N, CA, C and O atoms as a GROMACS GRO file, in nm:
protein
  108
    1MET      N    1   1.416  -1.326  -0.351
    1MET     CA    2   1.262  -1.264  -0.378
    1MET      C    3   1.255  -1.242  -0.533
    1MET      O    4   1.350  -1.199  -0.598
    2SER      N    5   1.133  -1.275  -0.587
    2SER     CA    6   1.132  -1.245  -0.722
    2SER      C    7   1.072  -1.123  -0.765
    2SER      O    8   1.002  -1.068  -0.680
    3LEU      N    9   1.083  -1.065  -0.884
    3LEU     CA   10   1.030  -0.936  -0.910
    3LEU      C   11   0.876  -0.927  -0.894
    3LEU      O   12   0.822  -0.821  -0.862
    4GLU      N   13   0.811  -1.039  -0.916
    4GLU     CA   14   0.670  -1.034  -0.900
    4GLU      C   15   0.633  -1.022  -0.748
    4GLU      O   16   0.538  -0.954  -0.709
    5GLN      N   17   0.713  -1.090  -0.669
    5GLN     CA   18   0.677  -1.071  -0.533
    5GLN      C   19   0.706  -0.925  -0.480
    5GLN      O   20   0.634  -0.872  -0.395
    6LEU      N   21   0.809  -0.867  -0.534
    6LEU     CA   22   0.848  -0.726  -0.488
    6LEU      C   23   0.733  -0.615  -0.543
    6LEU      O   24   0.695  -0.516  -0.480
    7GLU      N   25   0.698  -0.649  -0.650
    7GLU     CA   26   0.593  -0.561  -0.713
    7GLU      C   27   0.462  -0.572  -0.618
    7GLU      O   28   0.402  -0.471  -0.582
    8ALA      N   29   0.424  -0.700  -0.583
    8ALA     CA   30   0.313  -0.715  -0.514
    8ALA      C   31   0.324  -0.640  -0.372
    8ALA      O   32   0.234  -0.577  -0.316
    9LEU      N   33   0.437  -0.659  -0.332
    9LEU     CA   34   0.455  -0.588  -0.201
    9LEU      C   35   0.452  -0.453  -0.203
    9LEU      O   36   0.395  -0.390  -0.113
   10ASP      N   37   0.511  -0.396  -0.304
   10ASP     CA   38   0.516  -0.246  -0.332
   10ASP      C   39   0.372  -0.203  -0.344
   10ASP      O   40   0.324  -0.106  -0.284
   11ALA      N   41   0.302  -0.288  -0.429
   11ALA     CA   42   0.148  -0.232  -0.453
   11ALA      C   43   0.055  -0.230  -0.316
   11ALA      O   44  -0.028  -0.144  -0.286
   12SER      N   45   0.089  -0.341  -0.247
   12SER     CA   46   0.010  -0.365  -0.116
   12SER      C   47   0.048  -0.250  -0.019
   12SER      O   48  -0.040  -0.195   0.047
   13SER      N   49   0.169  -0.214  -0.010
   13SER     CA   50   0.213  -0.114   0.083
   13SER      C   51   0.166   0.028   0.030
   13SER      O   52   0.134   0.117   0.109
   14GLU      N   53   0.163   0.041  -0.088
   14GLU     CA   54   0.101   0.175  -0.156
   14GLU      C   55  -0.040   0.176  -0.114
   14GLU      O   56  -0.085   0.282  -0.071
   15ALA      N   57  -0.116   0.070  -0.120
   15ALA     CA   58  -0.258   0.068  -0.095
   15ALA      C   59  -0.279   0.092   0.048
   15ALA      O   60  -0.372   0.165   0.085
   16ALA      N   61  -0.200   0.035   0.132
   16ALA     CA   62  -0.195   0.049   0.285
   16ALA      C   63  -0.173   0.192   0.307
   16ALA      O   64  -0.255   0.243   0.384
   17GLU      N   65  -0.092   0.264   0.264
   17GLU     CA   66  -0.057   0.404   0.285
   17GLU      C   67  -0.176   0.496   0.233
   17GLU      O   68  -0.210   0.598   0.294
   18MET      N   69  -0.238   0.451   0.113
   18MET     CA   70  -0.356   0.539   0.076
   18MET      C   71  -0.470   0.521   0.158
   18MET      O   72  -0.548   0.613   0.180
   19ALA      N   73  -0.484   0.403   0.206
   19ALA     CA   74  -0.612   0.379   0.311
   19ALA      C   75  -0.586   0.441   0.422
   19ALA      O   76  -0.682   0.498   0.475
   20ALA      N   77  -0.462   0.449   0.487
   20ALA     CA   78  -0.437   0.521   0.609
   20ALA      C   79  -0.459   0.669   0.601
   20ALA      O   80  -0.519   0.737   0.684
   21SER      N   81  -0.397   0.715   0.477
   21SER     CA   82  -0.423   0.873   0.474
   21SER      C   83  -0.564   0.903   0.462
   21SER      O   84  -0.609   0.994   0.532
   22LEU      N   85  -0.654   0.829   0.371
   22LEU     CA   86  -0.786   0.854   0.368
   22LEU      C   87  -0.858   0.843   0.481
   22LEU      O   88  -0.956   0.917   0.495
   23GLY      N   89  -0.823   0.748   0.582
   23GLY     CA   90  -0.879   0.713   0.707
   23GLY      C   91  -0.856   0.834   0.777
   23GLY      O   92  -0.951   0.896   0.826
   24SER      N   93  -0.729   0.877   0.788
   24SER     CA   94  -0.699   0.997   0.888
   24SER      C   95  -0.793   1.126   0.829
   24SER      O   96  -0.854   1.203   0.904
   25GLN      N   97  -0.793   1.134   0.701
   25GLN     CA   98  -0.860   1.263   0.649
   25GLN      C   99  -1.020   1.264   0.685
   25GLN      O  100  -1.080   1.368   0.710
   26SER      N  101  -1.082   1.130   0.684
   26SER     CA  102  -1.221   1.122   0.711
   26SER      C  103  -1.251   1.147   0.856
   26SER      O  104  -1.359   1.195   0.892
   27CYS      N  105  -1.149   1.113   0.946
   27CYS     CA  106  -1.187   1.140   1.068
   27CYS      C  107  -1.128   1.278   1.123
   27CYS      O  108  -1.156   1.316   1.237
   0.00000   0.00000   0.00000
């Protein structure tokens, strides 16, 4: 895997975690 791929995965996973936490808070 390249660094760019790892960074993209890290960013997407962070966004998913943020969306999940925001969703649980709004509910």
